[in-house]
N, C-alpha and C positions, 0 to 999 in steps of 0.2 A: 504494500500500500504506500502511495506517495505521501510524504509528510507535508502538511500545510501549517507553517508556523503562525500565520495570521489567525487561522481557525483555532489553533491550540491556545493562543493567548486570549482570544475572545471568549472561548468556552471556559478557560480557567477563571477569567474575571467574572463571568456570569455565574459560575459555580460558587465562587466566594460570596458574591452578592446575594445569591438565592439562599444561602445557608449562613448568612452573616452572623446571627446571634450565636449559634452553636460552634461555628468555626472560630470566631473570636474568643469564645470561652475556652475552647481547647488550646488555641494558640497562646492564650494568656497563661494557662496553667503549665503547659509543657515547654514553652519557649520564653515568654516574657518574664515570668517570675524567676526562673533559674538564671536567666541572663542578667536580670537586675541585681539579684543577690551577688552574683559573681562580680559584676562591674563595680558595685558599691563597696563590698567587703574585701575583695581581692584585687585591688587595682594593680596595674603593672608598675614595676619600680621605675623611678626616673633615673636616667643615666646622667651622671655628673660629668661636667666638662673636664677634660684632661685625663679621663680614665683610660687605662691601657686595655688592649684587646683581651688579655687574660682576666682582668678585673670585670670587664663586661660579660665575658663568658661565664665566670664564676657567679656573678649576680643573676644572670638568666637561669643558670642551672639550679641555683638555690630557690629561685622564685617558682619555677615549674615543678621542682620536687615538693615544695611546700603546698602547692595547690592541687597536686595529683589526687589526694583523697576527695576533693570536692569536684574535680573535673570528671571523674568516673561516673558518679551518680547523675551529674548534669547531662553527660553524654547519653546515659541510659534513658533519662527522661525525654531528651530531645528525639532519640531514636523511636521511643514509644509514641511520642507525639506525632512524628512523621507517619508512622504506620497507621495510627488511629485516624489522622486527618485523611490519609489516602482512602481508608475504608469509608469514612464519612462522606467523602466527595464522590464515591461510587454511585452515580445517579441511577444506575440500572437496578441496584439492589435496595438503595435507600435505607441503610441500617440506622438504628437509633444510636445515640451517643454511647450508651452502655455496651451495645453490641460492637460498635467500632473500637472501643477501648479493649474489650475482651479479645477481639480479633488481633489488635495490636500487640497485646501481651502474648498471644499464642505465636505470633510471627517474630517476636523480638529476638530470640536466640538464633533462629536461622538467618535473620537479616544481619545480625552482628557478626556471625560467622562468615557470611558472604562478604561483608565489608573488610573483615580481617584478611580474608583470602585475597581480596582485591589489593589491599595495601601491601601485603607481603609480596604478592606477585609482581606488582608494578615496581616496588622498591628493588626487588631482585633483578628485574630486567634493566633498570637504570644503572645499577651498580655493575652488572656484568658488562654492559656495553661500554660504560665509562672506564672500567678496569681494562678491558681488552684494548681499546683505543689508546688508553693512557700508557699501557705497557709498550705499545708500538710507537706512539708519538709524543710521549712525555706529557707535560702540562697542557700543551695545545690539544693533543689527542684526547686527554681526559675531558677538557672543556667541550670539545666537539661531541664526544661520547655522551656527556651529560645533556647537551642540547638535543641530540638525536633521541636519547632515552626519554626526555621530557615530552618531546613531540609524540612519540609512541604511547607514552603514558596518557596523554590527553586524548588520543584517538581511542585507546582502550576504555578510558573513563566514559567517553561518549557511548561506546557500544554497550557498556554495562549500566548506563544511567537509569534504566527502567527496572532495575532489580528490585527496588523497594515496592513498586506497585505489583510486580509479579508475585512477591511474597504476600502483600496485604490484600490485593484484589483477587488474584487468581488462586490464592491459598496454596501456593507452592512452598512447602516447608522444608524441602531439601535444598540447602544452599547451592550445591553444585548444579542442580537442575534449574534453580532460579537464575543463576548466572548464565547458563546455557540458553535459557529461554530469552533473556534480555539480549544476548548476543545475536540470536536468530531474529528477533523482532526488529532490531535496529539495522539489520543488513540492508545495504543500499540507500540508507538515509543518513549516513555518518556525516557527510559534508553539510547537509541541511541542518542537522541537529547541532553540529558544532557552531555554525553561524548563528543559529537561534540562541544557543546558550551564551555565546559571546556577547550578543546584543543585550541579553538579559542581565549578564554580569555588568555590562557598561551602564545600564539603567540603574542597577543597584548601587554602583559607585557614585553616580550622580545623586542618588537619593541620600547616601551617606554624607556627601559634601553639603547638600542642602540642609541636612540635620545639623551639621557643624556650624553652618552660617546662622541658623536659628539661635544658637547658644551664644553668639558674639555679644549681643547687648548685655546678657547676664555676666559674661566674662569681663566686661568692661566696668560693670557697676557693683557686682556682688562680691562678698568675701570668697576666698579661695575654696573653702570647704563647700559652700553653696554651689559654686561653679562646678566643682567635681561631681556633686550629686545630680545637678541638673544635666550635666553632660552624660552621666551614666544613664539617667532615665531616657533622655532623647536617643542615645545610642542603642539602648535596649529596645525601645519601641521601633526604631528603624530596622534593627536586626530581626525583630519578630515579624514585621510586615514583609521583609524580604524572604524570610524562611517560609511564611505562609503562602506567598505567591509562587515561590519556587516549587513547593510541594504540589500546589494546584496545577502548575504547568506540567510537572512530571506526570501527574495523574492523567492529564489530557493527552500528553505525548503517548503514554501507554495505551490510552483508549483508542487513539487514532491507529496506532501500529498494530494493535491486537485485534481490533474490530469488535463488533457486538459480542455479548456473552455467549450467544448461541454459536457464533462462528468460532470462538475460542474453544468451546467444547468439541466442535467438529474437528478442529485442527489437532486437538489432543489425541483423539482416537484414530486420526489418520496417521 
């Protein structure tokens, strides 16, 4: 099936608007609150002027080591929120909120395993290519290898981008089968999907810049602590909006490529 990016965006926006109350409630619980807690209570350390590279590395290492216990539950909540929203936005089945959350819980482990496999596989590919070219061409070869590996990683990410709706909507709980299904669905649409995702990321960057501009009057007039909290709130709201629409877009991408539910069942038995 030919992918239509305009139709995907239009239908994603319509799906969010049609289910605005429940979608915003789920996004608030699974994305906004965790993001807000993280931004307010675990701010990134400020790099002092004149710090050496070793000092910066040590500070970053200490920071991420300290926030690891909070990052793990936040990542789990956001993964559950992603799956629950995908179920809720499945307009063919129209599940209730409780049914969507239960389906999200059921698909959480397979989805996480699939994401881990993607990360490990892509990391290994990048390291192998960079290592081989680095051994042959030194620093220049390693840099070229990293660039080639990153390009391949982006292409693979696009091919596996509908893994989450395959798990949530199609109820494919085997992570290997879910990855394979995503790879099959996106075949022939990689370039269109890549361009669509790139435009979507550009729009999200513009939204974040707009959010930062909104905080400028506060930054000029308010105390530093107030500025930090306001910036955290605005950043969290913007991040939640982006996450919500990205999930809605992925849901519509999957719906286009997979076809109606009846067609998906027929393809399964073929």
